[in-house]
N, C-alpha and C positions, 0 to 999 in steps of 0.2 A: 566967198571962195570963187575960184575961177570956174567958168562954166565946165561941166564935164564933156569930153570929147566924145561924138556920137558917131560909131562906126556906121558904115553905109551898108546898104543891103540890095540884093539883086531886085527885089520886089518890095519896096517899102510900102506897109499899110499904114496909114494915118488913121490913128483911133479919134480923132477930132472931127472926122466925118462919120454921118450916120446911113446905114443901110436901112433903108425903109421899104419893105416889099408890100405886096398887094394883100388885100383884106385876108385873113385866115392863115397867112404865112409869116413865119417867125421874122420879126425885125429886130435890129440891134440898135439901141440908143446910146449916145455917147455923152457922159458927163463931162464938166470942164475941169481942167486941171484943179486940184486941190491943194491947198496949202497946209502946211503942218499945223497952223494955228486955228484950222477949222473956218478961214475965211471964204474959201471956196463956195459958191452958192449952191453947187448941187444941180443947178438948172441944167436941163436937158438942150443939147446944140439941136436946132431945128433945120439943119441942112439936109438935102437928099442926094445922094450920089447913085450911080449905077454900080449894081453887085458886081463884086470882084470875081474872076473867073475861076472856074473849078481847080484850075492848076494852083492857083494862089493859096486857096483853102488848103489843098492837099500839101502844097510846101509848109505852110504854118503848122499843119497837123503834124508833120514830120518832126517838129521840134520836140515833141514828146520824147522823153528819154527812156521810159517804161522799164528803168534799172530796178531790179527787184531789192538792190542794196542800197537804194536812194533813201537817205536818213531823212530827207526834207519832202517825202512823198507820202501819202495816204491811199490805201486801196491796192487792189490786184494790179500787178504790172499787165496783165492781159485783160483788164476791163476795157469793154467795147466805147466807153468814151473817158477823155481825158480833159480835165480842165488844168489849165496852167495858169497859174494866178502870179502876176507882176505886183509887188507890193512893198510899201515902207512902213517901218515900224511908229514912224512918226506922223502918219497920216490919218488924220481923223476918219476919213471915208473909209478906209481900211479896216480901222476899228470897228464902224458900224457893219460892214460886210462879216468882221469875224465873229463879232458877238450875236449878230441878228440872222444871218443868213447862212453861213457855213455850217454851223452845227446842224441845222435841219437838213441840208444837202448830205452831209456825212451820215446821218441817221437814215435818211430816205433812199440813197443812192450808193454810197461807198459800202455801207455794211451788207448790201446785197449782191455787191460784185458788179454792179453796173458802172460805177466812177471811180475815177483814181484822181486825186488832186496832186499836182506837182506844184511845189512852190518855188518862185523865183526872187531872190533878193533884188529889189530894185529902188536903192536909195537915192532919192533925188532932192532932198532937202538940207544936204550939208553934213557936218561933221557927226554930230550925233545919229543921224540917220544910218551912215556908213558903220558906226561903232556898234549900233545894235543890229545890222544886218551881219555883220561878222560874228558879234556874241550868239546869234541866232543859230549860225552854223557851227560854231564851236559847242552850244548845247546839243546841237544834233549829232557830235560826234560820241556823245555820251547818251544816244537814244533818247534825248529829252527836247527835241526841237518843238514838238507841238504842244508839250507842257509851258514851254518858254513862250511859245506863240500865244497860248491862252492868256499867261500872266501878263506879257507884255501889252496885250490889247484889253485887259480888263477896265471896265468902266471907272473913268478917273485917272486912268495909269499914264497916259501921255502926258499930263500935266507935271507930273514928276520928273521928267526928262529922262536923258539915257546917257548919264554919265557913268564913269567906270563904277563907282559904289552902287549907284542903281542897278547896272546890268550884272553885277555879282549879286546883289538882293534879288533878282528875278531868277538868277541862276539856281540861287537856294531855293527859293519857292518853287522852282520847275521840277526839283528833286535831282538836280546835277549833284552827283556824289563827289567827284574829285574837282574842286573849286580852283585848286592850283592850277591843275591841268587846263581847266575851262579858260582861265586867265591868259595862258600861255597859247593857247589855241586861238583865242580872240585876237591877240597881237601878233599871230604869226603870219607867215607867207601863205600858207595853204588857205586860210581863211579869206585873206584879200584877193587871192586869185579866184576863187570860187566866187566871189561876190562880184568882182569884175566880169567874170564868164556870164553870169545872169544878168549884167547890166548891158553888156554888148548885146546879148541876144534881144533885150527888150528895146534898146534904141535902134536895134538893126530891123527890126519890123515895123518902126514907127512910133513906138509907144513913147507918150510924152507927160502923162499923168498917171496917178495911181489912185485906186487898183485899176489894173486892167486885166482881161482875161481872154484866153483862146479856148474854146470848148470845140474838140475836134477840128481845130484851126479857124473857126469861127469866132470873131471877135465880139466881145461884150465889154464896155468901158464904164466904169463907175460902179457904186455900191447901188446898183438897181435892185428894184424889188425882188423879192424871192421868186415870184412867179415868173419873172424874166429867165432866172437860170433854170427853173423847173422845165419850161417849155424848151429852151435851147438843149438842156440835157437829155429830154425826152424825144426831141426831134433827131439829135443825134445817135439816140440809142437805136431808133427806128430805121434810120439811114444805114447805120451798122450792121443791124439784122438783114436788111434787104441784101447788102453787099455779101454778108456771110451765105446767105440761103442761094444766092447766085453762084457763088464759088463751089456749092456742093455738088458732088458727083450725080447725075441724073439715076433714079432708081430705075 
């Protein structure tokens, strides 16, 4: 299929570059683009670049929607840390993150109010990627996005494909009550527009592979070890606490 149009951004940030800081300071490592058949090596890129300026991070942090009614988000809208996840349901490394890392982050940080996770559909591998993205949004309209997410990323699920029958089966497994509405919503204009908006945001910041993440505006690319995410989240939470205390009126 034709290559999707990639919107431009005022401050593109290329996830294919690595920000490596001095010892003891959090670094961000970028994985190679991953193919839906799992052929991506997952090998880290070993380039080094200067750290983006604070304004870039602030602008990227502003991409967090913090909408209490967002059906594709988990956690408090006012959480001090927001992790934005750009992912594709046909991406093997996205599945690895969903199964091995995300549940731990939810238990450790979302449940205590530190972290909010905001999902962005970023289908980059063709027709089934796009169909799965629209279906996930449709499941969300019946408050079953995260159940659909778990079902779609279950071990071995990617090999079953994401055709229409499979998507309906996933919706049923996820507990979507009105399957006819689910099908209508999946094929509707609102789903297509929502997915396109997420794609535009991802391309606009320079993301070219999945999964890609922003943690309070700072990039992490690829299904990195859980420790990378915990360090990033805790550093962001500490920074947010400093900013918050600086804004408190003097006693």
